[in-house]
C-alpha positions in Angstrom: 37.4 -14.5 29.8 38.1 -15.8 26.4 34.8 -17.6 26.2 32.9 -14.4 26.9 34.9 -12.6 24.2 34.2 -15.3 21.7 30.5 -15.3 22.7 30.3 -11.5 22.2 32.2 -11.8 18.9 29.7 -14.4 17.6 26.7 -12.4 18.8 28.1 -9.3 17.1 28.6 -11.2 13.9 25.1 -12.6 14.0 23.5 -9.2 14.7 25.5 -7.5 11.9 24.6 -10.3 9.5 21.0 -10.0 10.5 20.8 -6.3 9.9 22.3 -6.8 6.4 20.3 -9.9 5.4 16.8 -8.6 6.4 16.8 -5.4 4.2 18.4 -7.3 1.3 15.7 -10.0 1.6 12.9 -7.5 1.9 14.1 -5.6 -1.2 14.4 -8.8 -3.3 11.0 -10.0 -2.3 9.5 -6.6 -2.9 11.2 -5.7 -6.2 12.2 -8.9 -8.1 10.3 -12.0 -7.2 8.7 -13.9 -4.4 7.4 -17.4 -3.6 3.7 -18.1 -3.4 1.4 -21.1 -2.9 -1.4 -22.0 -5.3 -4.2 -24.0 -3.7 -7.4 -25.4 -5.1 -8.7 -25.9 -8.6 -8.5 -22.3 -9.9 -5.5 -22.9 -12.1 -6.1 -26.4 -13.3 -4.7 -28.1 -15.4 -1.5 -26.0 -15.4 -1.1 -26.0 -11.6 -2.4 -28.6 -9.2 -3.4 -31.0 -12.1 -4.5 -33.9 -9.8 -6.9 -31.7 -7.8 -5.7 -33.1 -4.5 -5.5 -31.1 -1.4 -1.8 -30.4 -1.9 -0.6 -27.0 -3.1 1.9 -26.0 -5.7 4.6 -23.5 -5.1 5.4 -20.9 -7.7 7.9 -18.1 -8.2 6.2 -14.9 -9.1 8.4 -12.6 -11.2 7.7 -8.9 -10.3 10.4 -7.6 -12.6 8.6 -8.5 -15.8 5.4 -6.9 -14.7 7.2 -3.6 -13.8 8.8 -3.5 -17.3 5.5 -4.5 -19.0 7.0 -7.7 -20.4 3.9 -9.8 -20.0 3.2 -12.0 -23.0 0.4 -14.1 -24.2 0.4 -17.4 -22.3 1.9 -16.0 -19.1 0.1 -16.6 -15.8 -0.6 -13.3 -14.0 -1.4 -13.2 -10.3 -3.4 -10.3 -8.8 -3.4 -9.9 -5.1 
């Protein structure tokens, strides 16, 4: 009986954590920043300087764009 109660407690904690974590993660990725991959030679020499088949991973800052804080020399990504 105690194993079933402990199992239910862990399941309930997981589900409640899941329902909190998913909306928070979606909001952060939608409003503030997200991780993207850069492949190919389109951004050489700044990204992927060797030109090999590997990709670079970048953090795209959505907050600066929403506040129009883009400056000269910034890399802008358009999807």
